[in-house]
BAPA-598533 format. One line per 5 residues: number of its first residue (from 0); their letters; for each residue z, y, x of C-alpha. Coordinates in steps of 0.02 Angstrom, whole numbers, plus 50000, padded with zeros to 5 digits. Layout:
N
NUM) a) Z,Y,X  ...
//
This chain:
853
0) maift) 53290,63597,63531  53146,63523,63638  53024,63518,63513  53034,63695,63476  53023,63748,63672
5) giata) 52875,63643,63651  52790,63721,63493  52821,63893,63551  52744,63860,63735  52599,63817,63635
10) iagal) 52591,63963,63524  52631,64095,63651  52477,64013,63768  52358,64043,63631  52415,64212,63574
15) fggsa) 52510,64303,63717  52443,64217,63867  52572,64090,63922  52702,64236,63912  52894,64179,63967
20) latsl) 52961,64319,63843  52859,64274,63709  52898,64093,63732  53086,64111,63744  53069,64222,63584
25) iggal) 52962,64125,63456  53049,63953,63523  53244,64036,63461  53144,64121,63297  53088,63931,63265
30) afgak) 53265,63841,63305  53350,63967,63207  53250,63948,63062  53273,63768,63061  53431,63769,63083
35) faigk) 53449,63858,62925  53358,63779,62831  53443,63597,62870  53615,63693,62864  53567,63754,62686
40) iqaak) 53511,63571,62644  53667,63480,62713  53763,63618,62625  53692,63576,62446  53718,63382,62472
45) qvkqk) 53892,63374,62559  54054,63367,62431  54176,63516,62485  54340,63466,62564  54504,63530,62588
50) htavq) 54547,63572,62781  54717,63611,62811  54839,63616,62957  54932,63446,62860  54914,63281,62853
55) geiqf) 55019,63229,62735  55024,63053,62709  55047,62906,62846  54884,62810,62901  54875,62636,62926
60) ggdvp) 54751,62521,63002  54613,62499,63117  54471,62587,63023  54551,62773,63026  54450,62869,63107
65) vgtlf) 54502,62978,63257  54583,63147,63214  54660,63308,63314  54742,63453,63279  54676,63637,63324
70) gggkt) 54835,63744,63331  54999,63684,63249  55030,63584,63102  55141,63455,63009  55097,63284,63010
75) kgqra) 55163,63085,62981  55017,63005,63107  54935,62849,63096  55059,62698,63120  55003,62588,63255
80) fyakw) 55156,62470,63281  55314,62402,63202  55448,62297,63262  55635,62247,63228  55768,62147,63329
85) dkgnk) 55964,62137,63359  56081,62053,63248  56031,62073,63061  55876,62191,63123  55981,62324,63136
90) rnaev) 55873,62401,63256  55694,62434,63232  55560,62552,63311  55394,62633,63245  55223,62693,63342
95) filan) 55147,62855,63261  54991,62905,63337  54989,63095,63307  54809,63156,63366  54697,63126,63500
100) gwcdg) 54675,63212,63658  54820,63305,63747  54931,63388,63645  55058,63517,63699  55217,63448,63599
105) lepyv) 55339,63444,63464  55420,63595,63381  55614,63582,63372  55622,63504,63211  55546,63361,63086
110) ymyge) 55572,63345,62891  55656,63197,62819  55718,63182,62651  55637,63335,62585  55763,63435,62701
115) kytlv) 55737,63518,62884  55821,63436,63026  55845,63493,63201  55792,63388,63357  55899,63393,63492
120) aqati) 55839,63368,63660  55882,63239,63766  55871,63185,63961  55703,63072,63992  55732,62892,64049
125) gneva) 55561,62809,64062  55374,62873,64045  55421,62975,63905  55362,63165,63913  55505,63216,63799
130) rygvq) 55643,63122,63706  55752,63183,63549  55879,63126,63454  55895,63218,63267  56056,63328,63216
135) gfidg) 56165,63247,63114  56116,63073,63146  56227,63077,63324  56398,62995,63329  56552,63056,63403
140) dgnsa) 56510,62962,63570  56337,63050,63581  56237,62897,63520  56084,62939,63405  56053,62839,63267
145) ieirf) 55852,62887,63282  55779,62918,63433  55613,62988,63459  55516,62974,63614  55368,63076,63643
150) ydgrp) 55187,63052,63738  55072,63208,63740  54909,63115,63770  54875,63149,63950  54771,63047,64045
155) gqgvd) 54839,62899,64137  55004,62929,64038  55146,62774,64070  55202,62633,63941  55349,62663,63839
160) qrlvd) 55455,62535,63941  55578,62530,63822  55482,62468,63689  55393,62318,63810  55566,62270,63845
165) vtatl) 55660,62237,63690  55508,62175,63605  55468,62045,63750  55536,61896,63653  55480,61963,63474
170) gnkwk) 55319,61879,63395  55248,62060,63382  55254,62140,63562  55210,62295,63636  55118,62263,63778
175) atskl) 55137,62340,63962  54965,62387,63958  54993,62474,63791  54985,62657,63856  54854,62748,63737
180) sgmcy) 54803,62854,63857  54698,63004,63781  54819,62970,63628  54966,63099,63574  55116,62979,63507
185) vvver) 55273,62961,63458  55408,62796,63466  55524,62808,63321  55682,62696,63378  55815,62665,63242
190) yyhle) 55987,62589,63241  56073,62550,63066  56220,62642,63083  56332,62636,62923  56395,62794,62950
195) ffrda) 56220,62880,62921  56124,62776,62817  56236,62661,62717  56372,62756,62687  56283,62900,62665
200) gkgkp) 56175,62842,62527  56017,62866,62626  55872,62745,62643  55747,62733,62799  55691,62899,62822
205) didfv) 55515,62951,62803  55489,63082,62957  55361,63216,62960  55312,63277,63134  55275,63474,63181
210) lrglr) 55155,63457,63334  55098,63583,63430  54899,63513,63419  54759,63519,63576  54791,63606,63760
215) eydpr) 54603,63708,63730  54494,63781,63869  54491,63968,63867  54345,64019,63961  54415,64209,63979
220) kdstv) 54543,64100,64082  54412,64021,64205  54359,64128,64369  54196,64020,64385  54128,64075,64207
225) aggsg) 54075,64253,64218  54171,64390,64132  54335,64267,64152  54481,64262,64268  54595,64135,64292
230) tqrln) 54632,63950,64353  54567,63853,64206  54416,63743,64244  54316,63657,64082  54319,63492,64178
235) dpatw) 54505,63492,64201  54613,63484,64062  54784,63500,64158  54745,63693,64166  54702,63707,63979
240) vhtkn) 54838,63792,63864  54870,63779,63678  54826,63905,63563  54816,63960,63391  54664,64068,63429
245) pavhr) 54525,64037,63295  54375,64081,63419  54441,63971,63565  54462,63822,63435  54280,63860,63369
250) lnyql) 54211,63846,63544  54323,63694,63589  54258,63598,63439  54070,63639,63501  54107,63574,63664
255) glral) 54187,63412,63585  54338,63297,63612  54261,63175,63736  54326,63006,63778  54412,62972,63942
260) vsgrt) 54301,62827,63990  54154,62852,63926  54138,63025,63906  54068,62998,63724  54111,63146,63607
265) ligeg) 54254,63067,63479  54270,63239,63374  54168,63416,63382  53978,63434,63430  53987,63391,63606
270) kslgq) 53868,63546,63659  53880,63612,63836  53918,63783,63892  53726,63811,63921  53696,63783,63729
275) idlat) 53834,63931,63699  53828,64098,63681  53981,64137,63767  53973,64324,63771  53995,64326,63570
280) yfvam) 54136,64187,63605  54224,64319,63727  54213,64459,63584  54285,64344,63450  54417,64273,63556
285) nvcdt) 54494,64477,63598  54465,64515,63429  54587,64378,63383  54719,64407,63499  54722,64598,63470
290) lrang) 54896,64652,63387  54894,64727,63237  55001,64882,63175  55128,64753,63105  55149,64692,63273
295) kktye) 55053,64513,63225  54887,64437,63323  54734,64494,63212  54707,64315,63181  54778,64156,63196
300) cslfv) 54733,63959,63113  54764,63779,63147  54666,63647,63089  54666,63438,63044  54477,63384,63113
305) sgddd) 54435,63218,63117  54268,63127,63200  54196,63081,63021  54202,63298,62964  54045,63372,62948
310) htevl) 54020,63511,63075  53983,63632,62962  54130,63622,62855  54242,63631,63009  54158,63768,63092
315) kqfdd) 54181,63862,62931  54346,63849,62938  54368,63931,63111  54232,64070,63041  54370,64100,62879
320) amagy) 54500,64113,62974  54434,64256,63081  54341,64348,62936  54180,64303,63026  54012,64222,63037
325) glnrr) 53931,64084,63150  53766,64112,63221  53630,64061,63339  53566,64179,63445  53416,64139,63527
330) glsgv) 53445,63951,63520  53622,63970,63577  53762,63960,63468  53883,64103,63431  54007,64189,63322
335) ipgap) 54033,64350,63242  54226,64400,63219  54279,64514,63070  54310,64670,63156  54226,64836,63156
340) qipvk) 54084,64877,63282  53992,65034,63366  53810,65013,63308  53695,65000,63430  53535,65104,63343
345) dltaa) 53505,65195,63185  53357,65131,63102  53217,65257,63052  53060,65260,62955  52968,65282,63108
350) dipid) 53022,65091,63174  52974,65021,62999  52780,64970,62972  52722,65027,62823  52586,64869,62817
355) rakdv) 52733,64748,62782  52844,64710,62631  53008,64739,62649  53150,64678,62521  53308,64786,62476
360) qfrps) 53454,64753,62366  53585,64885,62387  53709,64808,62270  53690,64637,62221  53697,64562,62038
365) aferf) 53857,64566,61927  53845,64368,61957  53857,64395,62133  54003,64501,62151  54192,64476,62082
370) nhlsg) 54323,64589,62052  54491,64487,62051  54514,64373,62217  54656,64257,62238  54679,64113,62352
375) qftsi) 54848,64002,62436  54891,63985,62614  54998,63851,62710  55171,63919,62718  55291,63867,62851
380) esmwn) 55423,63913,62751  55400,63806,62600  55393,63644,62721  55215,63664,62745  55161,63664,62580
385) peslk) 55037,63789,62489  55090,63942,62433  54992,64091,62328  54947,64257,62403  54963,64419,62306
390) pvyvn) 54788,64429,62204  54668,64562,62279  54586,64685,62120  54536,64839,62096  54526,64907,61910
395) adiaa) 54383,65038,61943  54290,64880,62007  54333,64784,61832  54270,64941,61749  54118,64956,61834
400) dgrnr) 54070,64769,61812  54122,64787,61631  54241,64633,61627  54349,64524,61749  54253,64417,61876
405) qtsvd) 54392,64314,61939  54375,64175,62086  54486,64120,62221  54458,64091,62407  54598,63999,62497
410) flqvt) 54655,63992,62689  54751,63815,62708  54711,63832,62899  54820,63993,62905  55002,63974,62907
415) dpdia) 55053,64176,62932  55066,64249,62764  55016,64420,62834  54864,64368,62926  54797,64260,62754
420) qylln) 54830,64422,62656  54718,64508,62775  54574,64381,62772  54593,64398,62577  54578,64572,62554
425) iryrq) 54424,64572,62709  54351,64449,62590  54362,64534,62453  54298,64697,62523  54149,64614,62596
430) nrmgg) 54084,64538,62440  54099,64713,62347  53998,64811,62493  53860,64666,62464  53703,64755,62495
435) katvp) 53567,64645,62563  53407,64698,62659  53246,64603,62733  53160,64725,62851  53015,64721,62963
440) vsrrf) 53020,64817,63119  52927,64873,63262  52936,64772,63420  53008,64923,63517  53154,64915,63392
445) glavq) 53153,64726,63366  53171,64673,63550  53325,64805,63578  53439,64724,63436  53501,64536,63416
450) egewi) 53596,64455,63308  53773,64506,63250  53754,64694,63315  53761,64845,63200  53652,64946,63160
455) twrgk) 53629,65107,63048  53500,65130,62908  53486,65248,62757  53666,65326,62807  53745,65130,62816
460) swlis) 53804,65037,62928  53711,64857,62936  53761,64701,63017  53609,64598,63088  53620,64427,63015
465) ewrad) 53462,64353,63059  53329,64401,63174  53159,64330,63142  52989,64324,63231  52818,64251,63185
470) erlri) 52680,64196,63285  52604,64360,63311  52785,64413,63377  52806,64525,63201  52990,64563,63196
475) tlvls) 53103,64555,63045  53286,64586,63024  53388,64505,62884  53527,64651,62861  53703,64634,62788
480) etsae) 53798,64787,62728  53940,64814,62821  54068,64951,62859  54236,64987,62976  54325,65025,62819
485) iyddd) 54319,64832,62781  54437,64774,62891  54548,64950,62908  54746,64882,62890  54764,65043,62785
490) giepg) 54822,64993,62604  54828,64814,62637  55011,64746,62586  55106,64630,62699  55079,64434,62628
495) pivip) 55206,64366,62521  55391,64317,62581  55413,64137,62534  55597,64084,62511  55617,63911,62603
500) ptppi) 55673,63793,62455  55868,63760,62437  55904,63589,62516  55943,63442,62376  56105,63402,62355
505) npsll) 56162,63288,62475  56152,63127,62378  56313,63053,62463  56430,63187,62370  56366,63111,62203
510) stvqn) 56420,62932,62149  56443,62943,61975  56410,63078,61843  56540,63212,61814  56654,63261,61678
515) fnvav) 56608,63110,61564  56682,63106,61398  56638,63010,61231  56663,63061,61040  56611,62962,60873
520) gming) 56483,63037,60752  56358,62991,60621  56164,62985,60613  56102,63044,60461  55969,62950,60369
525) aqgyd) 55855,62953,60218  55941,62927,60053  56098,62964,60103  56110,62807,60231  56211,62857,60383
530) tpall) 56255,62757,60543  56396,62774,60654  56353,62831,60836  56420,62858,61016  56408,63016,61079
535) ftwtp) 56422,63025,61286  56414,63192,61361  56423,63234,61558  56374,63394,61671  56187,63363,61711
540) pddpt) 56162,63334,61885  56070,63425,62024  56006,63280,62103  55834,63221,62076  55884,63049,62145
545) itavr) 55970,63002,62007  55868,62929,61873  55971,62856,61738  56145,62885,61667  56236,62694,61628
550) fvyqi) 56358,62688,61484  56488,62526,61478  56594,62535,61322  56692,62405,61216  56790,62413,61041
555) egtte) 56979,62461,61088  57074,62299,61096  56937,62173,61136  56866,62114,61284  56674,62121,61249
560) lfedq) 56577,62258,61325  56400,62329,61270  56282,62433,61385  56157,62580,61343  56070,62698,61461
565) ctspe) 56007,62880,61476  55830,62901,61568  55859,63075,61583  56014,63119,61664  55965,63314,61655
570) dglfr) 55999,63304,61474  56185,63302,61506  56211,63200,61326  56151,63036,61247  56196,62957,61066
575) ttknv) 56172,62786,61035  56204,62665,60895  56182,62510,60989  56318,62395,60954  56433,62521,60856
580) vsgkv) 56532,62495,60704  56618,62552,60596  56798,62599,60574  56827,62573,60762  56901,62658,60920
585) ynara) 56794,62646,61084  56829,62646,61250  56683,62694,61390  56652,62729,61552  56474,62767,61662
590) tittv) 56388,62779,61828  56223,62797,61893  56057,62727,61939  55979,62816,62105  55829,62787,62200
595) pdrlr) 55839,62764,62333  55997,62634,62283  56144,62706,62368  56357,62672,62352  56396,62702,62161
600) tftpw) 56554,62713,62064  56612,62713,61880  56707,62853,61796  56877,62822,61736  56890,62733,61560
605) vttaq) 56878,62874,61411  56929,62843,61234  56863,62921,61076  56989,63023,60990  56952,62948,60809
610) ptglq) 56888,62790,60747  56692,62790,60711  56645,62826,60533  56603,62698,60377  56430,62618,60421
615) tlltg) 56308,62602,60258  56244,62433,60208  56078,62475,60273  56091,62488,60441  56207,62320,60447
620) lqqlq) 56075,62239,60360  55934,62292,60463  56015,62217,60609  56051,62056,60529  55863,62056,60496
625) ddaln) 55794,62091,60677  55909,61953,60725  55855,61838,60616  55670,61871,60619  55690,61870,60817
630) rfkel) 55779,61675,60805  55629,61617,60674  55511,61689,60807  55602,61594,60935  55564,61423,60809
635) qqemd) 55379,61448,60754  55355,61480,60955  55461,61300,60984  55341,61236,60860  55172,61295,60953
640) dylrp) 55245,61212,61117  55289,61060,61045  55140,61013,60936  54997,61090,61017  54988,61011,61176
645) tvqqi) 54891,60848,61193  54967,60663,61212  54917,60657,61389  55016,60856,61413  55177,60784,61335
650) ldafs) 55179,60628,61451  55127,60705,61615  55275,60853,61586  55394,60710,61660  55393,60696,61857
655) legav) 55506,60595,61971  55470,60710,62117  55635,60749,62200  55741,60615,62090  55765,60423,62062
660) gqvqr) 55732,60371,61909  55617,60248,61814  55471,60257,61651  55436,60120,61540  55298,60159,61423
665) qelra) 55235,60041,61271  55070,60071,61185  54973,60006,61037  54804,60070,61010  54635,60039,60894
670) elgna) 54501,60108,60920  54312,60094,60819  54175,60238,60834  54276,60412,60812  54419,60306,60731
675) laqii) 54601,60304,60832  54760,60231,60775  54904,60227,60926  55081,60213,60952  55162,60255,61122
680) eerrv) 55338,60243,61167  55405,60306,61325  55591,60283,61370  55622,60385,61552  55781,60416,61656
685) rvset) 55804,60527,61818  55958,60574,61916  55951,60707,62067  56095,60790,62149  56114,60921,62012
690) ealaq) 56066,60855,61834  56066,60694,61752  55909,60667,61602  55892,60526,61483  55739,60536,61363
695) sitil) 55656,60445,61222  55459,60506,61168  55389,60419,61013  55194,60468,60961  55102,60411,60815
700) tasia) 54927,60467,60818  54785,60425,60675  54617,60517,60697  54450,60498,60610  54307,60610,60624
705) ttaar) 54374,60786,60568  54538,60726,60508  54701,60706,60622  54877,60666,60602  55018,60653,60713
710) visee) 55205,60606,60724  55310,60657,60869  55483,60604,60896  55588,60646,61043  55782,60617,61091
715) taran) 55830,60692,61261  56003,60691,61339  56033,60819,61477  56177,60867,61591  56198,60971,61754
720) adsal) 56349,61056,61822  56351,61191,61723  56308,61144,61540  56253,60978,61434  56126,60965,61297
725) assit) 56093,60837,61173  55942,60863,61038  55831,60774,60932  55666,60822,60878  55527,60764,60738
730) gvsad) 55374,60862,60707  55237,60812,60604  55055,60876,60584  54892,60846,60488  54739,60921,60487
735) vngrf) 54569,60908,60394  54417,61012,60425  54521,61168,60486  54662,61175,60353  54813,61114,60449
740) aeglv) 54996,61083,60402  55134,61084,60528  55327,61018,60514  55479,61021,60640  55631,60969,60630
745) kfeav) 55761,61005,60765  55935,60960,60789  56028,61025,60963  56194,61027,61033  56246,61123,61191
750) saptg) 56394,61127,61296  56395,61313,61387  56490,61448,61426  56361,61570,61304  56235,61548,61186
755) vdarf) 56204,61435,61060  56328,61283,61037  56253,61173,60874  56094,61226,60794  55998,61129,60651
760) svmlr) 55808,61189,60599  55680,61141,60489  55500,61240,60511  55357,61234,60392  55190,61298,60430
765) agtse) 55026,61269,60336  54862,61341,60319  54683,61381,60414  54624,61465,60566  54603,61616,60477
770) sfkvs) 54780,61628,60380  54930,61531,60368  55110,61538,60306  55285,61498,60389  55424,61433,60297
775) gffve) 55594,61365,60360  55784,61384,60387  55915,61358,60535  56100,61339,60530  56178,61365,60690
780) lyteg) 56365,61388,60785  56366,61503,60939  56467,61599,61040  56455,61791,61058  56574,61899,61171
785) gvqks) 56690,61736,61199  56709,61715,61010  56630,61567,60916  56516,61627,60775  56414,61544,60646
790) rmavq) 56247,61580,60551  56132,61505,60420  55944,61582,60386  55806,61570,60266  55629,61611,60277
795) adqfl) 55555,61611,60121  55444,61720,59997  55585,61663,59856  55741,61602,59892  55842,61544,59720
800) vtsgn) 56013,61465,59701  56035,61381,59530  56170,61290,59463  56072,61144,59384  56113,61221,59223
805) srhyp) 55980,61305,59094  56130,61411,59016  56156,61518,59191  55998,61617,59272  55971,61582,59469
810) lvfen) 56033,61679,59600  55852,61743,59664  55802,61857,59828  55598,61898,59798  55485,62022,59850
815) gelkl) 55633,62110,59942  55755,62133,59800  55902,62013,59757  55914,61984,59568  56062,61934,59486
820) aiani) 56106,61921,59297  56269,61923,59289  56378,62009,59437  56579,62008,59441  56622,62124,59575
825) gtvna) 56797,62181,59644  56771,62323,59749  56576,62405,59771  56555,62495,59950  56406,62584,59952
830) gllqs) 56306,62747,59991  56191,62776,59842  56204,62717,59663  56045,62765,59533  55964,62681,59379
835) lngkm) 55810,62618,59376  55722,62774,59289  55794,62883,59445  55868,62990,59297  56042,62990,59364
840) kidln) 56116,62965,59535  56284,62952,59610  56317,63002,59784  56453,62913,59845  56446,62977,60023
845) ngtie) 56447,63176,59974  56532,63141,59798  56405,63200,59663  56339,63159,59522  56164,63187,59465
850) ils) 56103,63183,59271  55916,63225,59240  55881,63232,59058
//
């Protein structure tokens, strides 16, 4: 930071005679202090986000930020192109950008349909770096139904010529200039092979690729860098190699991934080597690569990052992956790895000025310490999903704190369970050993130490987390308690053993449910009412793609089919009363509904062992009532559709577009002020290749002020290839100050395979805008299941039948009750008989008689 160098020069000139050493020390302290303060402000403002080794969704569009992968991870990529061709579009291809930068390659497997599939390496033909087929999608002739061509993103990579050739005649072309240099991508070409897709019940695969990410620069392997040895060079990416070393990741993120042409930093901080404390990085890289007792490297991690990510958060992920801390040493950016150090000096009382205050907290407050730590890592065995680590807790710590204090720290950038478990233990121990001190020291001692080093003081080891110097070069150290025991392997258990999930049952194995059967039963209701039911049973399928079981059943000896379904196939049973009548034997069969859809078959027909039981009267009447109410709702809707439109809307409903016809209209009209009397008579004919229509409409209107009356009469004859219809409708309406009365009379005859054959209906409605009353009746002939039936229904608060003779009381239905003065009944079928006062009950279903005194 140039501004702080200028300020330091001025201070040093004033106080120390322009000393170069003083300028350097003060400038570094100012820069570190400002960076620390700004970092605190940014951390307070930003929203914490999860960074992992997994990119779980396909990205679309041109506004996706540039991104890359440090280490290895699972990704769906960004879909940049799609094309389809060949007969019936049986071939198609997609281009997925996996990462920016020169990447190392693909792991030899992918995930599709919730399973892991092995990639089969094939000889390269074009400019691709590698070509693969997918095991299980290669036929006997060696032809692959899924072909993956991999481009690693190196500068100057060639175009995918196959994609250019096959799309040359399409509207959506892949251009010869579409080389995507600097971008790692794959071309996925699919051939719709019936054996692998349709017959196997598989849809289009959604592929997860496992990528070995960026090739990265490691200064330890560069002989032009002090302390380095090897052929790597910072300006030659061809010499870089792939790694999972967190410290190497951190260095390359600080250096930044740059654009090939402009050199602009796309991802990362864009620093130069001169701004980085390479000495700390060399130590951190070597610590990460050191083998532990279990034979694994001490630290490894992988991370997807984008150009929009906050630098502080990304660097913290790398720091956490090596149980370390970032630091700014004399203006240079460095890192402290999680590893024991040899203390460089012992701080004594003689090194601490007595005239300056110090702040020491040997034990943090209880609110700053936890005694139960849990977390997750990304498990490759679990198909790159998060899995829980073994919680770390110490009973003695819980007792000392007085209660359980639990928190969690996730290491989703780590894919090795043993490393993640080691990190969780280290973070627990670092928190428990949480002493802090701000100690003034003499210049002699302060100039001999620096940030990141260990010292001893009062019999304990301390990490110098900050080095401060004021304008008088009075040095203060900020210390954090530490110990070599924090990083000791002893007592740390291995990470959790994750068992790979069992692959789902191959959907091609199940085209229907297994062990299907049907039986009769009864559903018990209130007051002894019973309803016959069918009980379907089957073996619950262990197949998540089956979303429903569908049943088709019929009364034995008939052809009419009924259907129902169960949307929870895992239940293994389903009971239905839909279209089930008493005293009948039923035949049934079943099939399945799947997502995605696939080939399905019906089970064989099965038969109930006995007929259904007797249905109670209430259930049957309930069904009839529902049917009648639905029909009256339809008639009310017809009344709305017929009487509510304006005169112009009624007349405009007819069109001769696409047909031959004629319209004749006659109109009589008298109008004075707000008084109107009008008669419109219109006759219409229309003929097309599929329909013939003849229609006559007469509209009579009389209105004055807030009073209106209208009569609409319509006669229609229509015929097409499937049906013929003749109808006559008359509607009347009258309205005075919002109080209305309406009536509709309709007679209709239809010739069609199913539905209503003939119906005569009368509907009446009157009231105000606040409430209204409806009454009416209909008589109809209809066809159901190939059988013609008749029905009459009446909607009224009071329905009565009278002989017109005062000597006989009428039959009355009123307030939900049927009232009879005298009944002459041959046979009574009932479930329950009881007296009006409830003192005698005869339960015919259970065969009991109850008499109360």
